[in-house]
N, C-alpha and C positions, 0 to 999 in steps of 0.2 A: 504494500499500500504506499502510494507517494502522494498525499494530498496536501497541498499548501494553500494558504489563504490568498484571497485575491490582492493584487497589487495595485491600489488606487492611483498609483503615479503613472500607470500605464493608459494609453489611448486605446480604446475597444472601438472598433469598426464593427457595426451590426447592419447587414443588408437584410431588406425584409422586415425593417424595424416597426412598421405600422402593421404587420401580420400578426398573427395569433402567438406563435411562440417568440417571434422578435420582440413584441411588445412586452411580454413577461420577463423575458430576459433582459432588456435594456432596463426595465423598472428596477429589477433586483440589482443590477450593477450601479445604476444611479443612486438607490437607496444606501449603497455602501461607499458612497463618494466618489465612484469612477467617472472618468471623462468619457462620454459615449457619443460617436458620430453615427447617426441612422440614416440609412439611405432606404428609399422605397419609391415606386413608381405610382403608388396608389392606383393600380388598374382596376377596373370595374368587374372582375371575375366574380366578385360578390359585394355586397352592400359597402359602397364606398363611406357611408355614414359611419358604419362601424370602425372602418380604418381611422378615420378623423378622431372619433372618440377616444380611441387608444392614444393617438398622436397628441390630442390636448392634455391627456394626463402625463405625457413624458414632456412636454413643452414647459410643464410647470417646473422642471429641475434646470437650475443654471447651468449645469454641466452637461446639458444635452444639446447637440447641434444638430439639425435635420436637414438633409438635402433631398429635394423631390428629383428622382432622375433613376434611369433604367441602366441596370448592370449590363445590357448588351450593348450599350454606348461605350466603346474602349477608351476614347479620349476623356469621357467624364471620370470613368473608373480611375484612370491613371492621374488625371488632376486631383482628385481626392486623396489618393496615396500621397502624391507629391505634396500637397498642401497640409494635410493633418498628420502625415508619418505614423499611422497606427501600428502599435506594438503587436495586437492582437486582432485577428479577424474572425468574425462569425458570419458564414455565408448562409442565411436562411432565405434570401430571395429566390424563388422559383416559381414556376407555374405548377401548381398542385392539382391533384384529383386524376384517377385512374380513368374514370369514365369520359371526362373531358377530353382526354388525349386521343379518344377515338373520333370526337367531333371536330377537333380544333387542333392537329398536330403541329402546325406552324410554330405556335407561342412556346410549345415545349422544346423545341430545336433552338429558338432564339434566346429563350430565358435560361433553360436548363443546361445547354450545351455551350453555346457562344459567350452567354453571360457568365457562367462558370470558367470558362478559358480566360476571358478577361480578367477576373480575380486572380487566377493562378499566374497570369503573366505579370500583373500588377505586383503580386508576392514575390515573383522572380526577380524583379527589377528593383524593388523597395522591400529588401527582407525584413521579414517579420518574426516575432518569437513563436507565433503559433497561428496556423490557420485551422479553424473548426469548421466543418461544412454539413450540411442536412444530406443525408442519403434517406433510405426509407426500407421498410419491411418488404416492400413489393419486389425487392431484387431476389427475393427467396423464390418468386414464381409459384410454380404448382409443386415445390418439393413436399414429398411426403412423410420424411422423418421430422419428427417433433421432439423437443423443441428446436428451433431454428439456432444453430451456432454459427457463429463469425467464419469458421473454417469450411462451412458448407459450400458445395458447388452452387454458384450462382449463374450459370450460362444460359439459363433457359426463361428469360423474362417473357410474361404473357401480356404485357402492356407497353406502349411507348413510353409512358411516364416511367415504367420499371427500368426500361433500356436506357433513359437518360440518367437515371439515378446510378445504375451500374457504370454506365460511362463516366459519370463523375469520380467514382472510386478509382477507376483505371487512370483517368487523367492525373488525379491527386497523386497516385502512386508513381507515375511518370515523373511529375514534377519534382517529387521528393527525392526520387532516385537521381535525376539528372542535375537539380539545382539545390539540393538540401532543404527544400521548403518543408518545416516540421507541419505535418497534416494529421488531423484526426476526422474521420468520417462517422456521423452518427446515424444508425439505421432506426429511425423512429417507428413505433408500433401505435397506431391509430390513437391519436392525441385527442383528448376532450377536455372541456372546463369552461367556466364563464368567459364571455368575450371570445368565443371560439369562433370556428369557421361556419357560416350558415351553409355552406354546401355539404356539410358532414351529416350523416344520417340522424343523429340525436338531436341535432339543431333542426334540421328539416321536420323531424316528427313533431317538435314543439310547434314551429311555424304551421303547419298543416292542421293539428288540433285545434288551435285558436282561430283557424279560418274556417273551421267547420267540415274539414274535407279529410278523406281516408288518408292513411299513410300507404306507401307502397313498401313491401318487405321481400327482397331479392332473395328468397330461399326455396320457391317451389311450394311453400306451404309444407315442406317435409320437415317436422320437428325432430324426427329421429336423427336426420343428417344436416341438422341446422348447420348455418355457418358460425365459425368460432373467430372471435377477434381478440386479441390482447390489448384491451383497453388501457391507456396510460394517462394518468391525469397531468396536466399541464404543470403544476408546481413539482411534480417529481422529475419532469422532462428538464426543467430549469434548474433544479438543484444538481442534477447529474453533469449538465454542461458547465454549470459554474465550477463543480470539482475538477472537470477535466481541463478547463481553460488554461490553468497554470502548470497543468501535468503535460506539457509538450514532449512528443517522442525525443528520445536522445540516443547517442550511439549510433550503430549503423542503422536502426529501424527508424526511418523517418516519417513512416504513415502507418497508422492503426484504424481500425474500423471496430465500433461497438455497436451492439443492441442495445436500444433503449426501451424496453418494454415492461409489462407488469409480472411476466413470468407466472400469469394466471389467467388463461383464456376463458371468455365466458361465451355462452350461446348467444346469437342474437336476440332471440325471444326472451331470455332471462334479463339481458341488458334493457330490451324495451318494457319489460314487466316493471323493472326497477325504476325507469324513468317516469312511468305512470304514477307509481307510488310517491315519488319525489316531488313531481308537480301537483299531486294531490295534498301533500304535506304544505307546500307553498301556498296553495289557493285556499286550503281548509275546506275542500270540497273534492269528491271522487273524480277522477280522471282516467277515462277508459278510451284508447284509441280505436278508431274504426280501421280495420286493417284489409288491404288487398294484398294478396300473395302473388308475386310475379316470377318469372324463371330467373335463374341467376344470370347476371349481366356478363357479356364477354369482357375478360380482363379481370374479372373479380376471382379472387383465390377462395378455398374452402376454408382454411384456416390460417391465422398468424399466431405464432406461439413463440416467444422470445426466451432463449437461454441468457440469463443475466450474470452468469459465472465470472464472465471476464471483466464485466463492470464492477463488480463486487470485489475481485481480485484486486483490481487496479486502484480503485478510489475508495473501497469500503462503503459502497452504497447500492441499494437496489429499491426500485420504486416500491411504495407501501400504501398508497392511498387506494381504498376500496371503492368499486363502483357505486356503493350505496352513498358513500361520503362525497365522492366526486360529483356524482348526477346531483345530490342535494345542493351542492355548491352553485352547480349550473343553473338548476331549477330556480332557486331564490334570485340569482342575478337575472334570469330572463323574466321573472314577473315584475321584478323592480324595473329593469331597463326599459322594457316595453310598456311599463304603467298598466298592468293588467289587474282588474279588480278581481 
């Protein structure tokens, strides 16, 4: 175990700072007195008002600077590195979503491939202490062996989104090998929580319920063979990143990849029932979703299940928030944010 507290004298560059994880990480660093440079293009993939609400919260901190821009703009990225000279870079800017990658592949190549290449080039020409970047559990594709371990074979992605994340890992490995860029990839497993992404199932279920519409569950209505997901609460994700930030790879190994998951997968129907219960608690009345069962979508995998042994061995941490606790936090926030009686 090699955990050091954060160095508040360093400059932290966080791309995707108005995004879900980017916001919570930025806030955590700012609360510890760190200087944070946030970059985000504020695209309209989901409700921009939510991104602005996150940004408003961050701009209350004097040590936060925000730059609206796209990491696929190489000159912008280079200028940011030259002006602010970041010591630590956390690249969370990416086009997210498995299903959307089937509808609109162009934005995935632009943001996830070209954008990440620009970040790597900037780190090459402006050496940093550590580059941490978002990968995804989707790189495991349709692997049958569970739990997924970082050493597993991941050459069979089943969506373009997964392909871009696998490409990120290969690119980071190459830049680490050739240019000694200390890099750490994070394979996130289904992150959820308050102020989350409206395109995620749990958020969409709440939206549909309050709109009086049925929710769609993509499991064929087959409860015996339901989809399993390793749901990971956002505070656990942020704590893991925080602990990894100052644990840059050293020696000959300049690139490492970690799973950040809950190591405790839940059936989609159990997750849905729990969300009904949590919304009921928040509202003081019973909530029951109307449900339409649909075929499993192309690109979806049956189960995501993380081994967190490497994470625990390296930083002495594994996620611990239960779905009951995490979904209650989300439900309470949702009811307050949208001012629901």
